[in-house]
N, C-alpha and C positions, 0 to 999 in steps of 0.2 A: 669455345663457348657452346653451350647448347641453346637451342631456340628459346628466346625469351630471357636468357640470362643477361644480367647487367650489373655494373658496379653502382652502388648507391653513392650519393653525394658524400665526399670525404676530402680530407686534406692530406697530401703526401707528406711523409716524414723528412727529417733531416738525417744525413748520413755523414760519417767521417770522410774527409778527403783521402783519396788513395791513388796510388800510381804504381807502375812497374818498378821493381827494385833495379839498381844500377846493372846488375848481372843479367836482368831480363828473365830470371827464373821464378819470380814470385811477385807478390803485391806487398807494398809497405804502406802503412798509414801515415798521413802527414799530420803531425801533432799540431793542434790548434786550428786546423782547417776543417770547416764544416760545409757540406754542399746541400743546398735546398733546391737544386735543379733536377727536374724530371725530364726524361726523354722517352718518346714513343717512336719506334721504327715501324713504318707501314710496309708490310711485306705483301699485302694484297689490297685490292680495293673493290668496292661494291659495283662500280660501273662496268668493269671488264671481267670480273671473276664470278659474277652471278650471286653475289652476297647481298644481304640486306642489313642495314644498320651499321654499327661500328663507330659511330660518331663519338667524339670526345667533347663533353660540355665543360667549358671553363667559366667559372663564376668570378665576378668582381669580389673584392675583399668584403664588402658590406652585404653581399648576397642579393643585390637588387637587380643585377643584369647578368647576362651570360652570352657566350658565343659558342656555337657548335662547329667543331672542326670535322670535316668529312675525310675519311681515309683516302689517300691516293698513293698507290704503289710507288716506292722509291723515295718517298719524302720522310722527313724526321720532324717531329714536333717537340720543341724545347719549351718548358715553362717552369715558373717558380710558384 
């Protein structure tokens, strides 16, 4: 990101379920399986890496409340 860049409020999409094929040479789609899971892998953090911002804001379904998740190196955030 450049200074001041940000994602606007949005909803992540649904994606077909997938996994490695039995031979381990490619990816196959799992028919009838859909994933609504999102994952963020934190590779750096603002406390130790001299960065500012980077929080992820998660909203309730009705948009009335939110929580900000601050990046911390080595953590993963899963959400739907």
